[in-house]
C-alpha positions in Angstrom: 10.9 -0.7 64.6 10.5 0.7 61.0 14.5 0.6 60.2 14.9 -2.8 61.7 12.0 -4.1 59.8 13.9 -2.6 56.5 17.6 -4.1 57.8 16.1 -7.2 58.1 14.5 -7.6 54.6 18.0 -6.0 53.3 20.2 -9.2 54.9 17.6 -11.1 53.9 17.1 -10.7 50.2 20.8 -9.5 50.0 20.7 -11.1 45.9 17.6 -9.9 45.2 18.2 -6.1 46.4 21.7 -6.4 44.5 20.2 -7.2 41.2 17.8 -4.2 41.7 20.4 -1.6 42.3 22.4 -3.2 39.4 19.1 -3.0 37.2 18.7 0.8 38.2 22.5 1.4 37.7 22.1 -0.3 34.4 19.1 1.6 33.3 20.7 5.0 34.8 23.7 4.3 32.8 21.6 3.7 29.4 19.5 6.7 29.7 22.9 8.9 30.0 24.4 7.2 27.4 21.4 7.8 24.9 21.0 11.8 26.1 24.5 12.2 26.0 26.0 10.7 23.2 22.9 9.4 20.7 20.6 12.1 21.1 23.3 14.9 19.8 24.4 12.1 16.6 20.5 11.4 15.9 20.0 15.5 15.6 22.7 15.8 13.5 22.0 13.0 11.0 17.9 14.4 11.3 19.5 17.6 10.3 21.5 15.7 7.3 18.3 14.2 6.0 16.2 17.1 6.0 19.2 19.2 4.6 19.3 16.4 1.4 15.2 16.0 1.1 15.7 20.0 0.2 18.0 19.2 -2.0 16.6 16.6 -3.8 13.4 18.9 -3.7 15.2 21.6 -5.7 15.7 24.0 -2.5 12.5 25.3 -3.3 9.8 25.3 -0.6 6.1 25.6 -1.9 3.4 27.7 -0.5 0.0 26.2 -0.1 -1.4 28.0 -3.2 1.3 26.5 -5.3 0.9 23.0 -3.6 -3.3 23.5 -4.2 -2.8 24.6 -7.8 -0.8 21.9 -8.5 -2.8 19.2 -6.7 -5.5 20.6 -9.1 -3.8 20.1 -12.0 -2.8 16.6 -11.1 -6.9 16.0 -10.6 -7.4 17.4 -14.0 -5.1 15.2 -15.7 -6.2 12.0 -13.9 -9.8 13.0 -14.4 -8.9 13.6 -18.8 -7.1 10.0 -18.3 -10.3 8.3 -17.4 -12.1 6.9 -21.2 -15.9 7.4 -22.2 -18.4 5.0 -21.7 -17.8 4.3 -25.6 -14.5 2.6 -25.1 -15.8 -0.2 -22.5 -15.8 -2.5 -25.5 -12.0 -1.6 -25.9 -11.2 -2.0 -22.7 -13.0 -5.4 -22.3 -11.0 -6.4 -25.2 -8.0 -5.2 -23.7 -8.8 -8.0 -21.0 -8.8 -10.6 -23.4 -5.5 -9.5 -24.9 -4.2 -9.4 -22.0 -5.6 -12.9 -20.8 -4.3 -14.2 -24.3 -1.0 -12.9 -24.0 -0.4 -15.0 -21.1 -1.6 -17.7 -22.4 -5.3 -17.4 -20.3 -8.8 -18.7 -21.2 -11.2 -16.2 -20.5 -14.6 -17.5 -19.8 -18.0 -15.5 -19.2 -17.4 -12.1 -18.8 -20.5 -10.5 -16.4 -20.2 -6.4 -16.4 -23.2 -3.9 -14.2 -22.9 -0.1 -14.6 -23.5 2.5 -12.1 -23.0 6.1 -12.1 -21.3 7.6 -8.6 -23.2 9.6 -7.1 -21.8 13.3 -6.8 -19.4 12.4 -9.3 -19.7 12.7 -13.1 -18.2 8.9 -13.8 -19.9 5.4 -14.6 -18.4 2.2 -12.4 -18.6 -0.9 -14.3 -18.2 -4.0 -11.5 -16.6 -6.4 -13.7 -17.0 -9.9 -12.7 -14.6 -12.7 -15.1 -12.8 -16.0 -14.8 -9.9 -17.1 -16.6 -7.6 -19.9 -16.3 -4.3 -21.3 -17.5 -0.8 -22.3 -15.9 0.0 -20.1 -12.3 2.5 -18.0 -14.3 0.5 -17.0 -16.6 -2.1 -15.9 -13.7 0.4 -14.2 -12.3 1.7 -12.7 -15.4 -1.7 -11.5 -15.9 -2.5 -9.7 -12.5 0.7 -7.7 -13.0 -0.4 -6.8 -16.3 -3.7 -5.2 -15.1 -1.7 -3.4 -12.4 0.4 -1.7 -15.2 -2.8 -1.1 -17.1 -3.2 2.7 -17.9 -6.8 2.2 -17.8 -8.3 4.0 -14.8 -9.5 0.7 -12.5 -8.9 -1.5 -9.4 -9.2 -5.1 -8.6 -11.7 -5.5 -5.5 -11.1 -9.0 -5.7 -9.4 -12.5 -6.8 -9.9 -15.8 -6.0 -7.5 -18.7 -7.2 -8.9 -22.1 -7.4 -7.0 -25.2 -8.5 -8.8 -28.2 -9.1 -6.3 -31.4 -9.5 -3.4 -30.4 -7.1 -1.1 -32.4 -9.2 -1.8 -30.0 -12.5 -0.1 -26.6 -12.9 -3.5 -26.0 -14.5 -5.3 -22.9 -12.0 -8.6 -21.1 -12.2 -8.8 -17.4 -11.4 -12.3 -15.4 -10.5 -12.0 -11.7 -10.6 -13.6 -8.9 -9.8 -12.8 -5.4 -10.6 -14.4 -2.0 -11.2 -13.3 0.2 -14.2 -14.0 4.4 -14.3 -15.7 5.5 -17.4 -16.9 9.1 -18.4 -21.1 9.1 -19.5 -21.6 10.1 -23.4 -21.1 13.6 -23.7 -19.2 14.6 -20.5 
């Protein structure tokens, strides 16, 4: 009785069964195409990429001790780039110069120093407003990104009082890092 039931279903749903068989056949063909033709080609390309990467790195594989010592040296170089606290005024002056160089006006600089626990650093949270043309604002942000001082931009908010004018106001919140005096 089960065989008759299955035969009746197959006869009643010929198109559905044919479509299902066609999908299964297509799936098998794509699987075999991928494993027989694509996989070896992909493996060859992966080996070539690995060889090129090794060649670009000078063909030298570094051991863990070398990587560790180079990392320590890089961190020391980075730490030496952090300016002492006495250079904070120079840093704020450079912000004003960057703004002036982009035809922007700076209004109200506020800052709050805070020592970083576990590190020998002071983080200055600096908040200021600048205004001017959009192109100047955009260039100013790019100049901040190119600055050699160790800092990061925490927040930027733009506003435009009149949509018909190109004048933009921007509020910037950034954090700059300095070494304490005598360190």
